[in-house]
DOBADREN-798551 format. One record per residue (C-alpha): residue in three letters; z, x, y; residue number from 1. Coordinates in nm, 2 decimals. Example, Ala and Ser with C-alpha at 12.3 -4.5 7.8 and 13.67 -1.06 7.14 Angstrom:
BEGIN
<site><r>Ala</r><up>0.78</up><east>1.23</east><north>-0.45</north><k>1</k></site>
<site><r>Ser</r><up>0.71</up><east>1.37</east><north>-0.11</north><k>2</k></site>
//
This chain:
BEGIN
<site><r>Met</r><up>0.00</up><east>0.00</east><north>0.00</north><k>1</k></site>
<site><r>Lys</r><up>-0.08</up><east>0.12</east><north>0.35</north><k>2</k></site>
<site><r>Leu</r><up>0.10</up><east>-0.02</east><north>0.65</north><k>3</k></site>
<site><r>Ser</r><up>-0.01</up><east>0.09</east><north>1.00</north><k>4</k></site>
<site><r>Gly</r><up>-0.07</up><east>-0.07</east><north>1.34</north><k>5</k></site>
<site><r>Glu</r><up>0.15</up><east>-0.35</east><north>1.47</north><k>6</k></site>
<site><r>Gly</r><up>0.45</up><east>-0.46</east><north>1.27</north><k>7</k></site>
<site><r>Val</r><up>0.81</up><east>-0.58</east><north>1.33</north><k>8</k></site>
<site><r>Leu</r><up>1.14</up><east>-0.41</east><north>1.28</north><k>9</k></site>
<site><r>Leu</r><up>1.41</up><east>-0.63</east><north>1.15</north><k>10</k></site>
<site><r>Arg</r><up>1.77</up><east>-0.52</east><north>1.19</north><k>11</k></site>
<site><r>Val</r><up>2.07</up><east>-0.69</east><north>1.03</north><k>12</k></site>
<site><r>Phe</r><up>2.41</up><east>-0.58</east><north>1.16</north><k>13</k></site>
<site><r>Val</r><up>2.70</up><east>-0.68</east><north>0.92</north><k>14</k></site>
<site><r>Gly</r><up>3.03</up><east>-0.54</east><north>0.80</north><k>15</k></site>
<site><r>Glu</r><up>3.05</up><east>-0.31</east><north>0.50</north><k>16</k></site>
<site><r>Met</r><up>3.30</up><east>-0.55</east><north>0.33</north><k>17</k></site>
<site><r>Asp</r><up>3.08</up><east>-0.86</east><north>0.38</north><k>18</k></site>
<site><r>Thr</r><up>2.98</up><east>-1.01</east><north>0.04</north><k>19</k></site>
<site><r>Tyr</r><up>2.74</up><east>-1.27</east><north>-0.10</north><k>20</k></site>
<site><r>Gln</r><up>2.79</up><east>-1.39</east><north>-0.46</north><k>21</k></site>
<site><r>Gly</r><up>3.04</up><east>-1.12</east><north>-0.53</north><k>22</k></site>
<site><r>Arg</r><up>2.83</up><east>-0.83</east><north>-0.43</north><k>23</k></site>
<site><r>Pro</r><up>2.80</up><east>-0.64</east><north>-0.10</north><k>24</k></site>
<site><r>Leu</r><up>2.59</up><east>-0.83</east><north>0.15</north><k>25</k></site>
<site><r>Tyr</r><up>2.38</up><east>-0.53</east><north>0.24</north><k>26</k></site>
<site><r>Glu</r><up>2.29</up><east>-0.48</east><north>-0.13</north><k>27</k></site>
<site><r>Gln</r><up>2.19</up><east>-0.85</east><north>-0.17</north><k>28</k></site>
<site><r>Ile</r><up>1.96</up><east>-0.83</east><north>0.14</north><k>29</k></site>
<site><r>Val</r><up>1.79</up><east>-0.51</east><north>0.02</north><k>30</k></site>
<site><r>Leu</r><up>1.74</up><east>-0.67</east><north>-0.33</north><k>31</k></site>
<site><r>Lys</r><up>1.59</up><east>-0.99</east><north>-0.17</north><k>32</k></site>
<site><r>Ala</r><up>1.36</up><east>-0.77</east><north>0.05</north><k>33</k></site>
<site><r>Arg</r><up>1.24</up><east>-0.59</east><north>-0.27</north><k>34</k></site>
<site><r>Glu</r><up>1.19</up><east>-0.92</east><north>-0.45</north><k>35</k></site>
<site><r>Leu</r><up>0.97</up><east>-1.04</east><north>-0.16</north><k>36</k></site>
<site><r>Asn</r><up>0.77</up><east>-0.71</east><north>-0.18</north><k>37</k></site>
<site><r>Leu</r><up>0.85</up><east>-0.60</east><north>0.17</north><k>38</k></site>
<site><r>Ala</r><up>0.74</up><east>-0.25</east><north>0.26</north><k>39</k></site>
<site><r>Gly</r><up>1.09</up><east>-0.10</east><north>0.24</north><k>40</k></site>
<site><r>Ala</r><up>1.45</up><east>-0.13</east><north>0.35</north><k>41</k></site>
<site><r>Thr</r><up>1.71</up><east>0.12</east><north>0.46</north><k>42</k></site>
<site><r>Val</r><up>2.09</up><east>0.07</east><north>0.49</north><k>43</k></site>
<site><r>Leu</r><up>2.27</up><east>0.28</east><north>0.75</north><k>44</k></site>
<site><r>Arg</r><up>2.65</up><east>0.30</east><north>0.75</north><k>45</k></site>
<site><r>Gly</r><up>2.80</up><east>0.33</east><north>1.10</north><k>46</k></site>
<site><r>Ile</r><up>3.09</up><east>0.55</east><north>1.19</north><k>47</k></site>
<site><r>Met</r><up>3.21</up><east>0.33</east><north>1.48</north><k>48</k></site>
<site><r>Gly</r><up>3.14</up><east>-0.01</east><north>1.62</north><k>49</k></site>
<site><r>Phe</r><up>3.26</up><east>-0.35</east><north>1.72</north><k>50</k></site>
<site><r>Gly</r><up>3.13</up><east>-0.70</east><north>1.70</north><k>51</k></site>
<site><r>Ala</r><up>3.18</up><east>-1.04</east><north>1.86</north><k>52</k></site>
<site><r>Asp</r><up>3.56</up><east>-1.03</east><north>1.79</north><k>53</k></site>
<site><r>Ser</r><up>3.58</up><east>-0.69</east><north>1.98</north><k>54</k></site>
<site><r>Arg</r><up>3.78</up><east>-0.54</east><north>1.70</north><k>55</k></site>
<site><r>Leu</r><up>3.71</up><east>-0.17</east><north>1.67</north><k>56</k></site>
<site><r>His</r><up>3.59</up><east>-0.04</east><north>1.34</north><k>57</k></site>
<site><r>Thr</r><up>3.59</up><east>0.34</east><north>1.31</north><k>58</k></site>
<site><r>Ala</r><up>3.61</up><east>0.62</east><north>1.06</north><k>59</k></site>
<site><r>Lys</r><up>3.80</up><east>0.84</east><north>1.31</north><k>60</k></site>
<site><r>Phe</r><up>4.15</up><east>0.74</east><north>1.22</north><k>61</k></site>
<site><r>Leu</r><up>4.35</up><east>0.91</east><north>0.94</north><k>62</k></site>
<site><r>Arg</r><up>4.24</up><east>0.66</east><north>0.68</north><k>63</k></site>
<site><r>Leu</r><up>3.88</up><east>0.54</east><north>0.67</north><k>64</k></site>
<site><r>Ser</r><up>3.82</up><east>0.19</east><north>0.80</north><k>65</k></site>
<site><r>Glu</r><up>3.76</up><east>-0.05</east><north>0.52</north><k>66</k></site>
<site><r>Asp</r><up>3.50</up><east>-0.24</east><north>0.71</north><k>67</k></site>
<site><r>Leu</r><up>3.26</up><east>0.00</east><north>0.89</north><k>68</k></site>
<site><r>Pro</r><up>2.95</up><east>-0.14</east><north>1.05</north><k>69</k></site>
<site><r>Val</r><up>2.63</up><east>-0.15</east><north>0.84</north><k>70</k></site>
<site><r>Val</r><up>2.28</up><east>-0.19</east><north>0.96</north><k>71</k></site>
<site><r>Ile</r><up>1.99</up><east>-0.29</east><north>0.73</north><k>72</k></site>
<site><r>Glu</r><up>1.65</up><east>-0.19</east><north>0.87</north><k>73</k></site>
<site><r>Ile</r><up>1.32</up><east>-0.34</east><north>0.74</north><k>74</k></site>
<site><r>Val</r><up>0.97</up><east>-0.27</east><north>0.88</north><k>75</k></site>
<site><r>Asp</r><up>0.67</up><east>-0.47</east><north>0.77</north><k>76</k></site>
<site><r>Lys</r><up>0.41</up><east>-0.71</east><north>0.90</north><k>77</k></site>
<site><r>Glu</r><up>0.56</up><east>-1.01</east><north>1.09</north><k>78</k></site>
<site><r>Glu</r><up>0.45</up><east>-1.26</east><north>0.83</north><k>79</k></site>
<site><r>Lys</r><up>0.62</up><east>-1.07</east><north>0.55</north><k>80</k></site>
<site><r>Val</r><up>0.94</up><east>-1.02</east><north>0.74</north><k>81</k></site>
<site><r>Asn</r><up>0.94</up><east>-1.39</east><north>0.83</north><k>82</k></site>
<site><r>Gln</r><up>0.97</up><east>-1.47</east><north>0.45</north><k>83</k></site>
<site><r>Leu</r><up>1.31</up><east>-1.31</east><north>0.45</north><k>84</k></site>
<site><r>Leu</r><up>1.46</up><east>-1.51</east><north>0.74</north><k>85</k></site>
<site><r>Pro</r><up>1.56</up><east>-1.83</east><north>0.55</north><k>86</k></site>
<site><r>Phe</r><up>1.76</up><east>-1.61</east><north>0.31</north><k>87</k></site>
<site><r>Leu</r><up>1.93</up><east>-1.43</east><north>0.60</north><k>88</k></site>
<site><r>Asp</r><up>2.01</up><east>-1.76</east><north>0.76</north><k>89</k></site>
<site><r>Glu</r><up>2.19</up><east>-1.86</east><north>0.44</north><k>90</k></site>
<site><r>Val</r><up>2.38</up><east>-1.54</east><north>0.37</north><k>91</k></site>
<site><r>Val</r><up>2.47</up><east>-1.38</east><north>0.71</north><k>92</k></site>
<site><r>Lys</r><up>2.78</up><east>-1.57</east><north>0.82</north><k>93</k></site>
<site><r>Glu</r><up>2.89</up><east>-1.32</east><north>1.09</north><k>94</k></site>
<site><r>Gly</r><up>2.66</up><east>-1.05</east><north>1.22</north><k>95</k></site>
<site><r>Leu</r><up>2.36</up><east>-0.99</east><north>1.44</north><k>96</k></site>
<site><r>Ile</r><up>2.00</up><east>-1.01</east><north>1.35</north><k>97</k></site>
<site><r>Thr</r><up>1.73</up><east>-0.87</east><north>1.57</north><k>98</k></site>
<site><r>Ile</r><up>1.35</up><east>-0.85</east><north>1.55</north><k>99</k></site>
<site><r>Glu</r><up>1.13</up><east>-0.63</east><north>1.77</north><k>100</k></site>
<site><r>Arg</r><up>0.77</up><east>-0.54</east><north>1.77</north><k>101</k></site>
<site><r>Val</r><up>0.69</up><east>-0.18</east><north>1.66</north><k>102</k></site>
<site><r>Lys</r><up>0.39</up><east>0.03</east><north>1.62</north><k>103</k></site>
<site><r>Val</r><up>0.37</up><east>0.17</east><north>1.27</north><k>104</k></site>
<site><r>Leu</r><up>0.21</up><east>0.52</east><north>1.26</north><k>105</k></site>
<site><r>Arg</r><up>0.21</up><east>0.58</east><north>0.89</north><k>106</k></site>
<site><r>Tyr</r><up>0.34</up><east>0.43</east><north>0.56</north><k>107</k></site>
<site><r>Val</r><up>0.17</up><east>0.52</east><north>0.24</north><k>108</k></site>
<site><r>Asp</r><up>0.29</up><east>0.43</east><north>-0.11</north><k>109</k></site>
<site><r>Ser</r><up>0.26</up><east>0.76</east><north>-0.32</north><k>110</k></site>
<site><r>Gly</r><up>0.24</up><east>0.56</east><north>-0.64</north><k>111</k></site>
//
């Protein structure tokens, strides 16, 4: 598969401890993206952040926070990303979801 030109970047901001059906929410989102044959997904674990409740989550204290911020990033064509939105609406109870237009320079499946 080759993806280049105009696309969208979907970002889902949730907590590391958020779950869906007994599994980490970020994992469930990545598995659903794979099931829908999206181009790819990356999960990034934050070292510090806060959300709507203004509660600070950080790894700076002596013990690691048990609920660090997590960002799932997915880039694909808009119509493909839109297939994931109903699932996100169902599973993301607290968090932030953003979509922005991006220019994809290169994505090539080496398989």
